[in-house]
C-alpha positions, -999 to 999 in steps of 0.1 A, spaced: -383 521 99 -403 494 79 -420 521 57 -385 533 46 -373 497 36 -406 493 18 -398 523 -1 -363 516 -10 -372 484 -20 -399 495 -47 -375 522 -60 -349 496 -63 -374 469 -86 -385 508 -104 -348 513 -116 -343 480 -124 -375 473 -145 -364 503 -163 -328 489 -169 -348 460 -184 -369 478 -207 -339 498 -223 -334 493 -260 -299 471 -263 -291 458 -232 -274 423 -232 -297 396 -227 -329 416 -229 -337 403 -266 -332 367 -281 -314 364 -311 -338 363 -343 -343 329 -356 -320 313 -380 -301 283 -387 -277 296 -354 -301 294 -333 -324 258 -343 -319 225 -320 -334 205 -350 -343 211 -386 -362 191 -413 -351 201 -450 -372 190 -482 -352 202 -512 -366 198 -552 -332 189 -567 -326 193 -603 -292 182 -615 -273 174 -646 -261 134 -644 -232 116 -658 -229 82 -657 -196 60 -669 -192 26 -657 -177 -7 -663 -187 -40 -650 -163 -71 -653 -174 -107 -652 -176 -132 -625 -144 -153 -645 -123 -119 -648 -127 -108 -678 -128 -67 -679 -154 -50 -693 -159 -23 -718 -162 10 -702 -196 27 -712 -214 60 -705 -245 55 -690 -262 84 -709 -245 84 -747 -245 43 -749 -276 31 -728 -297 62 -729 -300 73 -694 -317 109 -685 -287 132 -680 -313 156 -661 -337 147 -634 -362 164 -611 -358 146 -576 -365 149 -541 -340 148 -511 -345 152 -472 -320 162 -445 -322 163 -408 -298 185 -390 -297 179 -354 -274 206 -327 -264 192 -298 -257 217 -273 -239 250 -295 -210 232 -307 -222 198 -321 -240 190 -349 -250 162 -367 -271 158 -398 -282 130 -415 -292 129 -453 -310 108 -481 -309 108 -516 -322 86 -542 -322 85 -579 -338 59 -601 -333 59 -641 -349 38 -669 -336 45 -707 -335 26 -739 -308 30 -768 -299 7 -797 -259 3 -795 -232 18 -820 -207 -5 -805 -200 -38 -791 -202 -34 -752 -188 -63 -726 -213 -57 -694 -206 -81 -668 -215 -118 -683 -228 -108 -713 -219 -94 -745 -242 -66 -764 -236 -69 -800 -237 -34 -821 -277 -29 -831 -289 -46 -805 -319 -23 -784 -309 -21 -745 -335 -12 -720 -313 0 -687 -324 6 -653 -299 21 -630 -304 32 -587 -282 52 -570 -293 55 -531 -269 75 -506 -276 76 -469 -249 102 -449 -245 108 -412 -219 138 -409 -211 149 -377 -194 187 -373 -177 207 -342 -178 238 -343 -145 251 -337 -157 291 -346 -186 310 -335 -196 345 -331 -232 362 -332 -238 363 -365 -218 331 -377 -201 300 -369 -178 277 -389 -176 244 -381 -151 209 -387 -160 173 -388 -162 138 -404 -188 116 -418 -196 80 -433 -219 77 -465 -236 43 -473 -236 43 -513 -256 16 -528 -265 12 -568 -284 -20 -588 -283 -20 -627 -303 -43 -645 -296 -38 -686 -315 -64 -711 -321 -72 -746 -353 -86 -750 -351 -96 -785 -326 -118 -780 -339 -126 -746 -306 -122 -725 -302 -98 -695 -277 -87 -668 -281 -79 -633 -255 -61 -605 -258 -47 -576 -230 -33 -549 -229 -15 -516 -199 8 -499 -192 29 -473 -172 60 -477 -160 80 -448 -154 119 -456 -138 151 -439 -160 183 -442 -157 217 -434 -191 236 -431 -203 274 -420 -235 296 -416 -233 330 -418 -266 351 -408 -262 386 -430 -294 400 -423 -321 395 -394 -346 372 -417 -319 363 -443 -287 338 -440 -267 315 -461 -247 281 -457 -221 261 -475 -204 228 -465 -178 204 -485 -173 166 -479 -149 149 -492 -122 118 -491 -107 95 -513 -96 61 -499 -77 30 -512 -79 -4 -500 -68 -38 -514 -99 -46 -529 -102 -12 -544 -106 21 -538 -130 49 -542 -139 86 -535 -170 108 -528 -175 144 -528 -207 165 -516 -210 200 -522 -234 230 -513 -243 265 -506 -277 276 -498 -291 310 -491 -325 309 -472 -354 337 -460 -371 329 -429 -404 333 -436 -418 325 -402 -399 319 -367 -400 284 -375 -400 282 -415 -378 288 -444 -372 291 -478 -340 289 -496 -324 284 -530 -291 265 -532 -268 245 -557 -252 209 -548 -231 188 -566 -226 152 -554 -204 126 -568 -187 92 -565 -160 73 -580 -153 36 -569 -134 8 -587 -135 -29 -570 -115 -59 -576 -120 -91 -560 -156 -85 -548 -196 -98 -559 -196 -71 -584 -160 -61 -598 -155 -29 -617 -159 7 -617 -187 32 -614 -182 69 -617 -215 90 -613 -219 131 -608 -250 148 -603 -249 185 -600 -273 216 -601 -298 240 -589 -319 232 -557 -353 246 -539 -363 243 -506 -384 242 -478 -373 241 -439 -389 236 -406 -372 238 -376 -376 248 -338 
């Protein structure tokens, strides 16, 4: 009897192994590595945006400043070669957290063709003005994957974006200068999606936007992105994309009253490491 049981056990094990080896059997092959299977990712980005900057800085006494263009009036570059960084964490299958950081520093010199009231200083026609403008954004974006299939997913969520701006303008010939800085926290709502359309190829996109108003002013923030990436190695991908970031804020009754609208839009090249 024992020999018959042993023979039966061997036969069952052989059948089980043969079934496990059959191609196409569900559960026998892991899904190809892609953004859909990553639980952590670091994206290092080279970003080449076109830039526009419009603003107005009011005086401490309440005098409305002169609307200006950072590029046309102060000679700031209208294009940049910029680095960015993004971290993505997947918590279980349906919860994503993205953390991204963007910093843009610009310097320009230009001779004014008109008078500009710039906060507490008056820059005259013919003044040679040297200007520094720094812009930093730190974003935290949560997304819940509402729809998930084998090769694609679609999520909705919300985020918070800490935006800081620092400016400095001076006329060295007359030894006058003006500085200003401001910080604002802007919430957003968002939607994002990922599609693996081939074994090593995938595409991703997201849209984040919200416009808010308070007693101290109002503002809007938008961040749009699209990319295509190639999974070169199981933990390494390279890709091309396009991003557009814009902020439009008007503040009253604060330490730095005025208006600032900035846009950065352009192509990007990135390296992505993940597991």
